[in-house]
Legacy VTK file of the C-alpha trace (Angstrom):
# vtk DataFile Version 3.0
C-alpha trace
ASCII
DATASET POLYDATA
POINTS 64 float
0.000 0.000 0.000
1.399 3.365 -0.957
0.705 6.864 0.328
-1.546 9.225 -1.607
-0.159 12.457 -2.957
-2.091 15.734 -2.669
-3.578 15.510 -6.169
-4.962 12.023 -5.501
-6.209 13.047 -2.069
-8.048 16.083 -3.445
-9.648 13.868 -6.115
-11.318 11.741 -3.420
-14.988 12.484 -2.709
-17.226 11.730 0.224
-20.978 11.418 0.303
-23.155 11.458 3.383
-25.566 8.575 3.774
-29.266 9.373 4.106
-30.658 9.371 7.620
-32.062 6.141 9.009
-35.566 7.621 8.897
-35.203 8.304 5.179
-34.183 4.718 4.480
-36.946 3.329 6.727
-39.868 3.000 4.304
-42.221 0.569 6.054
-41.793 1.697 9.666
-39.478 -1.150 10.619
-35.759 -1.627 10.655
-34.190 -5.074 10.935
-30.973 -6.730 9.907
-30.245 -10.384 9.266
-26.589 -11.176 9.923
-24.996 -14.512 9.093
-21.330 -15.106 9.928
-19.402 -18.300 9.256
-15.808 -19.335 9.913
-14.339 -22.363 8.154
-10.993 -23.946 8.943
-9.517 -27.429 8.784
-6.178 -28.813 10.000
-5.082 -32.435 10.189
-2.038 -33.847 11.941
-2.418 -37.603 12.221
0.152 -40.378 12.713
3.146 -38.051 12.653
5.477 -37.310 15.552
6.929 -33.861 16.299
5.151 -32.126 13.445
2.967 -29.045 13.224
-0.414 -28.553 11.588
-1.445 -25.029 10.580
-4.794 -23.769 9.449
-6.035 -20.427 8.123
-9.680 -19.519 8.686
-11.897 -18.076 5.986
-14.604 -15.758 7.319
-17.757 -14.802 5.485
-20.218 -12.200 6.780
-23.505 -11.447 5.043
-25.706 -8.575 6.233
-29.198 -7.957 4.877
-30.911 -4.891 6.274
-34.442 -3.701 5.664
LINES 1 65
64 0 1 2 3 4 5 6 7 8 9 10 11 12 13 14 15 16 17 18 19 20 21 22 23 24 25 26 27 28 29 30 31 32 33 34 35 36 37 38 39 40 41 42 43 44 45 46 47 48 49 50 51 52 53 54 55 56 57 58 59 60 61 62 63
């Protein structure tokens, strides 16, 4: 990752999100969140060895 120079920084734009009341059309606000972590490591029938595992995380958010 590199640093931005002033020209690139000035080219960036921000936008404010609408208020929660504006996004709330039907008078209710709910969010369904599903998070899963998956990882697998196996170290069987071996002496003085190491088993490593990296976890993959998935997060899904649905908000109405």
